[in-house]
C-alpha positions as CSV (number, residue, x, y, z in Angstrom):
1,M,23.6,-23.7,14.3
2,I,20.1,-22.1,15.0
3,T,22.2,-19.7,17.6
4,R,24.0,-19.0,15.0
5,V,22.5,-18.1,12.2
6,S,20.5,-15.7,14.4
7,F,23.2,-14.2,15.9
8,R,24.5,-13.4,12.6
9,Y,21.3,-12.1,11.3
10,N,21.5,-10.0,14.3
11,L,24.8,-9.0,13.7
12,A,23.9,-7.7,10.3
13,M,20.6,-6.3,11.4
14,E,22.6,-3.9,13.8
15,A,25.3,-3.0,11.4
16,S,22.8,-2.2,8.6
17,L,20.8,0.3,11.2
18,S,24.5,1.7,12.4
19,R,24.8,2.5,8.9
20,L,21.2,4.0,8.6
21,E,21.6,6.4,11.5
22,S,24.6,8.0,9.9
23,L,22.4,8.3,6.6
24,L,19.5,9.8,8.4
25,A,21.5,12.6,10.2
26,K,23.0,13.9,7.0
27,L,19.1,13.5,5.5
28,E,18.3,15.9,8.4
29,K,21.1,18.2,8.3
30,D,20.1,18.8,5.0
31,Q,15.8,19.0,5.5
32,G,16.1,16.3,2.7
33,K,12.8,15.2,1.5
34,V,11.5,11.7,2.1
35,S,8.8,9.2,0.0
36,V,7.5,6.3,1.8
37,L,6.2,3.3,-0.1
38,T,4.1,0.3,1.3
39,G,2.7,-2.7,-0.7
40,A,0.7,-5.7,1.1
41,G,3.4,-6.9,3.4
42,I,3.0,-4.3,5.9
43,S,-1.2,-5.0,6.4
44,A,-0.5,-8.6,6.0
45,E,0.8,-8.1,9.6
46,S,-2.8,-6.9,10.3
47,G,-4.0,-10.0,9.2
48,I,-5.3,-9.0,6.1
49,P,-4.0,-11.8,3.5
50,T,-1.9,-10.8,0.4
51,F,-4.1,-10.1,-2.7
52,R,-2.6,-12.6,-4.5
53,G,-2.6,-15.3,-1.5
54,P,-4.9,-18.0,-1.7
55,E,-7.5,-16.1,0.5
56,G,-7.4,-13.6,-2.7
57,Y,-9.1,-16.4,-5.2
58,W,-12.8,-16.4,-5.6
59,T,-15.6,-18.9,-6.6
60,V,-18.6,-18.5,-8.9
61,G,-20.9,-21.6,-9.4
62,S,-18.3,-24.2,-10.1
63,K,-15.3,-21.7,-11.7
64,E,-12.7,-20.6,-9.7
65,Y,-11.2,-16.6,-10.3
66,R,-7.9,-15.4,-9.7
67,P,-8.0,-11.9,-8.5
68,E,-6.2,-10.9,-11.7
69,Q,-9.5,-12.2,-13.3
70,M,-11.6,-10.9,-10.8
71,A,-9.9,-7.1,-10.3
72,T,-10.6,-6.1,-13.8
73,V,-13.4,-3.9,-16.0
74,A,-13.8,-6.9,-18.2
75,M,-15.0,-9.0,-15.1
76,F,-17.5,-6.3,-13.7
77,S,-18.8,-5.5,-17.0
78,V,-19.9,-9.2,-16.8
79,D,-20.6,-9.8,-13.7
80,P,-20.7,-6.8,-11.4
81,W,-22.5,-8.1,-8.6
82,E,-20.1,-10.8,-8.8
83,V,-17.3,-8.5,-8.4
84,W,-19.3,-6.3,-5.6
85,S,-19.7,-9.5,-3.1
86,W,-16.0,-10.3,-3.6
87,Y,-14.6,-6.9,-2.9
88,L,-17.5,-6.3,0.1
89,Y,-15.8,-9.6,1.4
90,R,-12.4,-7.9,1.2
91,R,-13.7,-4.8,3.1
92,T,-15.1,-6.8,5.7
93,V,-11.9,-8.5,6.1
94,C,-10.1,-4.8,6.7
95,R,-12.8,-3.2,8.4
96,N,-12.1,-6.2,11.5
97,A,-8.1,-5.8,11.3
98,D,-6.4,-3.1,13.0
99,P,-3.6,-1.2,12.0
100,N,-0.2,-2.6,13.3
101,A,3.2,-1.2,14.9
102,G,4.4,-0.6,11.1
103,H,1.5,1.6,10.6
104,H,1.7,3.4,13.6
105,S,5.6,3.9,12.8
106,V,4.8,5.4,9.6
107,V,2.8,8.1,11.1
108,R,5.0,9.0,13.7
109,I,7.9,9.8,10.9
110,E,5.4,12.0,9.2
111,Q,4.7,14.0,12.4
112,I,8.3,14.3,12.5
113,L,8.6,15.3,9.0
114,G,5.6,17.1,7.9
115,D,5.8,18.7,4.7
116,R,8.9,17.1,3.8
117,F,7.2,13.6,3.7
118,R,5.2,11.6,1.8
119,L,3.5,8.2,2.1
120,I,3.0,6.5,-1.5
121,T,0.5,3.4,-1.0
122,Q,-0.2,0.5,-3.1
123,N,-2.6,-0.9,0.0
124,V,-6.9,0.1,-0.6
125,D,-7.2,-1.4,2.9
126,G,-7.7,2.1,4.2
127,L,-5.3,1.1,7.2
128,H,-2.7,3.8,7.1
129,L,-5.4,6.7,7.2
130,R,-6.6,4.5,10.5
131,A,-3.8,4.8,11.9
132,G,-3.5,8.6,10.8
133,S,-1.9,9.6,8.6
134,T,-2.9,12.1,6.8
135,P,-4.6,11.6,3.2
136,E,-3.2,15.6,2.2
137,R,0.4,13.7,2.5
138,T,-0.8,10.4,1.3
139,F,-0.7,9.0,-2.2
140,Q,-3.2,5.8,-2.3
141,I,-2.3,4.8,-6.1
142,H,-4.4,2.1,-6.4
143,G,-7.6,3.4,-4.5
144,N,-9.3,2.4,-1.8
145,L,-12.4,0.1,-1.3
146,H,-13.9,1.8,1.4
147,F,-15.1,4.6,-1.2
148,M,-17.3,4.2,-5.0
149,R,-17.6,5.9,-8.1
150,C,-20.2,6.2,-10.9
151,A,-18.9,3.0,-13.0
152,S,-20.6,5.2,-16.0
153,A,-18.5,8.3,-15.1
154,C,-21.5,10.6,-14.9
155,S,-19.5,12.1,-12.0
156,L,-15.7,11.7,-10.9
157,Q,-16.5,12.5,-7.2
158,L,-16.1,10.0,-5.0
159,R,-18.2,8.9,-2.1
160,P,-17.6,6.3,1.1
161,L,-19.5,2.9,0.9
162,P,-23.2,3.5,2.5
163,E,-23.0,2.9,6.5
164,D,-25.8,0.5,6.0
165,L,-23.6,-2.1,4.3
166,K,-23.0,-4.6,6.4
167,D,-20.0,-7.2,6.5
168,K,-20.3,-9.7,4.3
169,G,-18.9,-13.4,4.5
170,R,-17.0,-15.3,1.6
171,N,-19.5,-16.0,-1.8
172,E,-22.0,-14.2,0.2
173,P,-24.7,-12.8,-2.1
174,L,-25.8,-9.2,-2.1
175,S,-29.3,-8.2,-1.1
176,E,-31.6,-6.8,-3.2
177,Q,-31.0,-3.4,-0.8
178,E,-27.3,-3.8,-0.8
179,R,-27.8,-3.6,-4.6
180,A,-29.9,-0.4,-4.4
181,S,-27.7,1.2,-1.9
182,L,-24.9,0.7,-4.2
183,A,-26.7,2.7,-7.2
184,C,-24.9,6.3,-8.2
185,P,-26.9,8.8,-6.2
186,E,-26.1,11.2,-9.2
187,C,-27.6,9.5,-12.5
188,G,-29.2,6.0,-10.8
189,G,-26.7,3.7,-12.3
190,L,-24.0,1.5,-10.9
191,S,-21.6,2.8,-9.0
192,R,-17.9,0.7,-9.1
193,P,-15.2,0.4,-6.0
194,H,-12.9,3.3,-6.2
195,V,-9.7,0.8,-7.1
196,L,-7.7,0.7,-9.7
197,W,-8.1,-2.8,-11.8
198,F,-5.6,-4.9,-13.8
199,D,-6.8,-3.7,-17.1
200,E,-6.9,0.3,-16.5
201,F,-3.9,2.9,-16.4
202,Y,-2.5,4.8,-13.3
203,D,-4.2,8.3,-13.6
204,E,-3.9,11.5,-11.6
205,H,-7.2,12.6,-10.7
206,F,-8.0,9.1,-9.0
207,F,-4.8,7.6,-8.0
208,Q,-2.6,10.7,-8.1
209,A,0.0,8.9,-10.3
210,D,1.8,12.1,-11.6
211,S,1.8,13.7,-7.8
212,A,3.3,10.3,-6.9
213,I,6.5,10.2,-9.2
214,R,7.5,14.1,-9.1
215,W,7.4,13.6,-5.3
216,A,10.0,10.9,-5.8
217,T,11.8,12.4,-8.1
218,G,12.7,15.4,-5.9
219,S,12.9,12.5,-3.0
220,D,16.2,12.2,-1.1
221,L,15.0,8.9,0.6
222,L,13.2,6.5,-0.5
223,L,11.7,3.9,2.3
224,V,10.1,0.8,0.8
225,V,8.3,-1.5,3.0
226,G,6.5,-4.8,2.3
227,T,6.1,-4.8,-2.0
228,A,6.9,-7.5,-3.9
229,G,7.2,-4.7,-7.0
230,A,4.9,-6.2,-9.1
231,T,3.3,-3.0,-10.5
232,T,4.7,-0.5,-12.4
233,L,4.7,2.6,-10.7
234,P,5.7,1.0,-7.6
235,M,8.7,0.2,-9.6
236,Q,9.1,3.4,-11.5
237,I,9.3,5.1,-8.6
238,G,12.1,2.5,-7.5
239,Q,13.7,2.9,-10.1
240,I,13.6,7.0,-10.3
241,V,15.5,6.9,-6.9
242,S,18.2,4.3,-7.4
243,R,19.5,6.6,-10.0
244,N,20.0,9.2,-7.8
245,P,23.5,8.3,-6.2
246,E,23.0,10.9,-3.5
247,A,19.7,9.8,-2.8
248,V,18.9,7.0,0.3
249,L,17.2,3.7,-0.8
250,I,15.9,1.6,2.2
251,D,13.8,-1.8,1.8
252,V,12.3,-3.2,4.5
253,N,10.6,-6.5,3.4
254,P,11.0,-10.8,4.9
255,S,11.6,-12.1,1.1
256,P,13.9,-11.2,-2.0
257,N,12.1,-8.6,-4.2
258,P,13.3,-6.3,-6.8
259,F,13.6,-2.7,-4.3
260,Q,16.4,-5.0,-2.4
261,G,18.0,-5.1,-5.7
262,L,18.1,-2.0,-6.1
263,A,19.2,-1.3,-2.8
264,R,21.8,-3.5,-2.8
265,N,23.6,-2.0,-5.7
266,H,23.1,1.7,-4.7
267,P,26.0,3.7,-2.9
268,N,23.7,4.3,0.1
269,G,21.6,1.6,-0.1
270,V,20.2,-0.5,2.7
271,V,18.4,-3.7,3.0
272,L,16.6,-4.9,6.7
273,E,15.3,-8.0,6.2
274,G,12.1,-8.8,8.4
275,N,8.7,-7.6,9.4
276,S,8.0,-4.0,8.9
277,G,6.2,-4.2,12.6
278,D,9.6,-5.4,14.0
279,I,11.5,-2.8,12.0
280,L,9.7,0.2,11.6
281,P,9.5,0.9,15.5
282,R,13.7,0.9,15.2
283,I,13.9,2.9,11.8
284,L,11.8,5.3,13.9
285,A,13.8,5.5,17.2
286,L,16.4,6.4,14.9
287,W,14.9,9.1,13.4
288,E,13.7,10.6,16.7
289,S,17.3,10.6,18.2
290,T,18.8,12.6,15.4
């Protein structure tokens, strides 16, 4: 039975890739624009736990907090150092992870397409940029936890986290020196992680939300990778492209998700079930051969 299921799966995958090859050939002939939208799934293959998984929970005293509680302006207002401790632990996990084949395939696709390409990523881990994606063609719509900005907005400038901040263990408190290094250099007040929190709104200056929507609206192909569609802007992007019957909509994900439904109901939709590290190199190979 396992062999038959695997055989059927391989046949379905090959059929989907064959159909995608013809769609990519037309896209290249027409010099169409491309959006790649990535979520936590692509980074999970590098060993970074998904945000809402068990590893995202945080204990303060005797109370356990969910990520949806920690990643808020409200929590930062009450206990900023606990929030910073949580983010510096997450930063440590991300710094010790390496980009995988999926990240590198996205880089190569950008190199092939040039200015016809934009990457829209929900991930704040910075792995796409470390792999070689260019900041100019990357919309980090949820921010980047390797950067900070003034919590009081005395300046809108983004600054890299200080290099003297060392790796932090889970629930490890911050030293006085580390707290001092997280001060805003302009006003001396507290800085905050450069991430979009649950009780905040997308904006253009920090998260390039309008730019991402404009690019997606004009895209001829949307490749969605490893996202569960749990946040509003990514779903809006998927719905925009799905309303264009001439566009191509591809979903790469090992698990069912809303984008999979959009792709299945689209005349040029392709669903590829599996890990991005396995599938994206195959999509890249099709692009390189067109």
